[in-house]
N, C-alpha and C positions, 0 to 999 in steps of 0.2 A: 749087606746093609744098603748098598747103593741100589740093588735091584728092588728092594722094598720101597725106597724113596721114589724110584722111577715108576713103579706100579701105582703108588698112591697119587703121584702127580698126574699120571695118565688117567686114572679113574676120576680125579677131580675135574680134569679137562673134559672128559666124556660126559660126565653128569652135568657139568655147567653148560656144555653145548646142547645137550638134550633139553635142559631147562629153558635155554634161550629159544629153542624150537617151539616148545610149548607156549612160552610167553608170546612169541610171534603169532601163533595160531589163535590165542586168546585176543590179541590185538586185531586180527582180521575179523573176528566176530563182534568186538565191542566198539571199535571206532566208527564215527558217524558217516564218513564219506570215503570216496575212492582214494583220494590223495593221502589221507592219514592212514588208511589201510595199506596203501602201497609203501608208505614210509615205514610202517611197522614191519611189514613182511620183508622189505629190502634190507633193512638194518639187521634184523634178527636172523634172516636167512644167511647173510654173509658171515656174521659172527658165529652162528651155530656151526656152519660148515668148517670155519677155521679152527674152532676149538675141538671139534670131533676129529678132524683130520690130524691135528697136532697130537691129540691123545692116542690115535691109532699109530702114528709114527713112533711115538715113544714105546708102544707095545711091540712093534715089529722090529725094533732095533735098527742097526745100520745094515741095510740090504737093498736088493733091487726093488723090493716092495716099497721101501721108503722113498726111493727115487720116483716111482710111479705115483705115490701119494703127493709128492711135491708138485709133480706135473698136474695132477688133478686139482690141487689147491691153487696153483697159478691160473688154471683154466677157470675155476670158480671165481677167483678174485677179479678176473677181467670180464666174465660174461654176466654175472649177477647184477652189478651196478649198471652195466650197459642195457640189460633187459629192463631193469626198473626205469631207467631214463627213457627208453623207447616207449614203454607203456604210458608214462606220464606225458610225454610229448604227444602221443596219439590221442590221449584224453583231452589235452589242451586244444589240439587242432580240431577235434570233434566238437568242441564247444562245451565240454563238461565243466561246470563251475564248482569251485569248492564251497562247502557250507561254512559260513562265517558265524561267529559266536553271537553277533547281534541280530542275525536273521531269525525270524520265527520258524519253528520246525513245522513242516507240512506233513500231513499224513501221506502214506504211499499212494492212496487213491487220488490225492489232489496234485501229485507231482506229474509234470508233463515231461516226456522225453525231450532231450535237447534237439533243437532244429539243426539240420545239416545245411552248411552254406552252399 
């Protein structure tokens, strides 16, 4: 009975993690500028990885493989937000401005690349 519960919980975590990955991919396509796309990918990427790794840890049981997955999870939890922050900071330093709701939308041919200092 407990094995069935663990399998069901594991599959729920795996499917939910996969759904968050798909939602993050849709966010990358649908959001208007770099910063909102970065936010969508950063949040969903971390949550997707956590849910999938937890689901896999439940499937593998208590073993050396579970310890390896814990280490992978810790690595992901430190590197993904750091990489997202580094990308956002590089965009700010490069002069990339976020699109605001009250600004008119320019067509791609009218946009000029940001000038470098």
